[in-house]
C-alpha positions, 0 to 999 in steps of 0.5 A: 507532536514534536519534530526532530532535526532533518537528516540528509538523504543517502543515495540509495534512499534518495533514489528509491524515493524518486523511483517510488514517486515516478511509479506513483505518476505512472500508476495515476496515469494508468488509473486516469486512462482506465477512468476514461475507458469506462466513459468511452470504451471505444478508445481501447486499441488492439489487445491492450484493453481495459482488462489488460490495464487493470493489473498494471494499475494495481500492481504499479501502485502496490509494487512501485509506489507502496513498496519502494518507500519500504525499500528506502526505509530498509536501506535506512534501517540497515545503514546501507549508505555507511557500508561497503555495499552502498554502491549496490543500493542504487543498482538494487533499486534499478533492478526492482524498477526494471523488473516491474516495468518488464512485468507491466509489459507481460500483463499488457500482453495477457501473461498473468497468474489471474490472481489480483495483486499477485499477477506475477507469472513466468519470466516476470515472476523470476525477474522480480524474484531476482530483484528481491534477492539482490535487495536482500543481499545488499541488506544482509551484507550491510548488516554483517558490516554495520551490526558490530557497533549496534546494541545487542537488542538492535543487532538481534532484531535486525538479524531476525529481520534479515531472515524474515526478508529471506523468505519473501522471494519464496513466499512470492513464488508460492503465493503467485501460483494459481494452485494456491488460494486463501480462504474465500467467503462462499457467499461473495466470492471475496476474502473472508473477514479473517483474510482482511484482518491478516492484511490489515494486521500487517499494516498495523505491525508496520505502523508500530515499527515505523517510528521505532526503526529509525524514522523518529526519535524518542520512545512510544507509549505502547507497553506490554499490554498493547504488544500482547494485544497485537500478538493475540490479534495475529493468533485470532487471525490464524485460528479464524483463517483456518476455520474459514466462514462467511460474513454471516458468521460471528467469528468472521465479523469479530475478526474485523471488530478487533481492529477497532482499538487500533484506530486509537492505539497507533496515534496514541503511541506515536504521540510520544515520538519526535518526528522529522520536520514536514511530516506532521501534515502526513501524520494527520492525514494518515490517521484521518484516513486510517480511522475511515478505512477501518470503520469503512472496512468493518461496516462494509463487511456486515451482512446486508451492506456487503451483499449490496455493495459487492461487485459495485463501485462501492468496493472500488471506493474502499480500495481508493480509501486504502491506497490513495488515502491511507497508503499514500499518506503512509508512504509519504510519511516514510519518505519524509522521515527517512530523507528529510525532504518535504513532500508537497506544499500546502496546496498540492497536499490539500488538492490530493486529499480533497480529490480522493475524498470526493472520489470516495464519496462519489464511488460509494454513492454510485455503488449503493445505487448500482447494487439496488438497481441493475438496469445500468448494466443494460443502458448508460443512465445519466447519473452513472455517466456523470459520476464516471466523468467526475471520477475521471476529473478527480483522477486528473487532479491526482495525476497533476499533483503526483507530477508536481511532487516528483518535479519539486522533489527532483529539484530539492 
């Protein structure tokens, strides 16, 4: 893959990148604390127990580290830095961070909707909605000013994006309500195959849009056949989600099987683009984790495997594969592409991926043993204590690497 010339980072984009990296450090620090509490639960103090810290860890990683690179990307797409509202872009980033920080205190004090990744409730919810509305206004006003000089196609697609983004605050209020819940696999209490398909298709759509929305130069290889397949995948999701079902039924298993071609489609399409210098290491990592993520998700949903791994460290391994492996690579690629800055040196990048790989392998092994023998719930066997200590060691490496990234980024 060829690499294009680097670009200087506009203020709003650069600030969003720094805030994203700061939240990565916070999320990793909380994750390490949780790992230590699994070994020494007596370290818990007052009401801020393990259960209170879990939503902080999950949501900081999702709405901080994962979301703010997307905010930087949106600033880049809508050319906010070239508009009259450029001065409001940093304010929108600070509003986002402030809303997330206030929400973290809410979660630590037990105020949550009880829905994983949708723990927003009360004042925390409305504060975050206000931050999203402010961000939307910045993007909409920038579009109004800048779009006159764009091509008809770009102006139309970007306007569609503005209207889609306008629905996000409303959707957040709706989705966070405890009265609303998606289809559930009655045999596991977890998501159906179609629900997993839907969340993964959002990622696929973002990956197909990333190089086409200002993050790379050139054109991809995907033609009408690939785009038609993507549309059909979304249609299958809608039908399968409406029907519901369990991981013993073919239409739910098949919902995940249709993801397998995307393991090849996306890298094949991206190969025709020119990318920012310093991004290749993250593209390679992204596709390595992407392939493992899809294969792991499909196989773990199968009857027998899911029945043994549910409620064990095996599913925690899948979450880390998704977030620490794939999502971190995707976010890092976004930041490098829209700012032109290199993220991490060879050693720190290798240390990150190595620690993630060791952690995932360890958690899968622990999960398999936990699912086969439940005595670990009554006693603390040596193999589990050793595994948890090694998990904390991996968390220490991840925290150290993330600190080095933001430190070096600030100096670049």
